C-alpha positions as CSV (number, residue, x, y, z in Angstrom):
1,M,0.0,0.0,0.0
2,A,1.2,3.6,-0.9
3,D,2.0,5.9,1.8
4,S,-0.6,8.7,2.5
5,V,0.1,12.3,2.1
6,L,-1.6,15.3,3.5
7,T,-3.5,17.6,1.2
8,K,-2.1,21.2,0.7
9,E,-5.0,22.5,3.0
10,Q,-4.1,19.9,5.8
11,G,-0.4,20.8,5.5
12,L,-1.2,24.5,5.7
13,A,-3.3,24.0,8.8
14,L,-0.7,21.7,10.4
15,L,2.2,24.1,9.7
16,S,0.0,27.0,11.0
17,K,-0.5,25.3,14.3
18,L,3.1,24.2,14.6
19,A,4.1,27.7,14.0
20,Q,1.7,29.4,16.4
21,D,0.1,27.1,19.1
22,D,2.5,26.0,22.0
23,A,-0.1,23.6,23.3
24,F,-0.6,21.8,19.9
25,R,3.3,21.6,19.4
26,S,3.6,20.0,22.7
27,H,0.8,17.6,21.9
28,F,2.2,16.8,18.5
29,E,5.7,16.1,19.9
30,Q,4.3,13.5,22.3
31,K,1.5,12.1,20.2
32,P,1.6,13.1,16.7
33,A,-1.2,10.8,15.3
34,E,-3.6,12.0,18.0
35,A,-2.8,15.7,17.4
36,L,-3.4,15.2,13.5
37,F,-6.7,13.5,14.4
38,R,-7.8,16.2,16.7
39,M,-7.2,18.9,14.1
40,G,-9.4,17.0,11.7
41,V,-7.1,14.7,9.6
42,P,-9.2,11.4,9.0
43,A,-8.0,8.4,10.9
44,E,-7.8,6.4,7.7
45,L,-5.2,8.9,6.3
46,I,-3.2,9.0,9.6
47,C,-2.8,5.2,9.7
48,C,-1.3,5.2,6.2
49,L,1.2,8.1,6.7
50,P,4.8,7.1,6.6
51,A,5.9,5.8,10.2
52,K,8.7,8.4,10.3
53,C,5.9,11.0,10.2
54,L,4.2,9.6,13.4
55,C,7.2,9.1,15.7
56,T,7.6,11.4,18.8
57,C,10.2,14.0,18.1
58,K,11.6,17.4,19.0
59,L,10.1,19.9,16.5
60,A,12.1,22.6,14.5
61,P,11.6,26.1,15.8
62,K,8.3,27.9,15.3
63,S,10.0,30.3,12.7
64,D,11.0,27.3,10.6
65,M,7.4,26.1,10.5
66,A,6.2,29.5,9.6
67,A,8.8,29.7,6.8
68,A,7.6,26.3,5.5
69,K,4.0,27.5,5.5
70,S,5.0,30.6,3.6
71,R,6.8,28.4,0.9
72,L,3.8,26.1,0.8
73,E,1.4,29.0,0.2
74,A,3.6,30.4,-2.5
75,N,3.6,27.2,-4.3
76,H,0.3,27.2,-6.2
77,D,1.0,24.1,-8.2
78,L,1.4,21.8,-5.1
79,N,-1.6,19.8,-4.3
80,L,-0.1,17.6,-1.6
81,L,2.4,17.6,1.2
82,A,4.7,14.8,2.5
83,F,7.4,15.6,4.9
84,F,9.1,14.6,8.0
85,I,7.6,17.0,10.6
86,P,10.7,18.0,12.6
87,N,12.3,19.5,9.5
88,P,9.5,20.3,6.9
89,R,10.4,20.5,3.4
90,V,8.1,21.7,0.6
91,T,8.7,20.0,-2.6
92,G,6.7,20.2,-6.0
């Protein structure tokens, strides 16, 4: 089965929360799958995300998340997002 990816909209919402919301960041560092589910990502998508995306981790600084969100917003051709959360990369 192929790995799932977040939609651009889901990626933007996630990066926004990781750039601004300290409580969400803490929750995501401890329980990424639960944090994604609570922000509205369907369980069916979460269970098929690459395992490294769901590991507990220390996140990159909020400024890095905000920069990744800005790059994603500027990339109008990108329809989906796949990245390893601690160090987000926008590709397309």
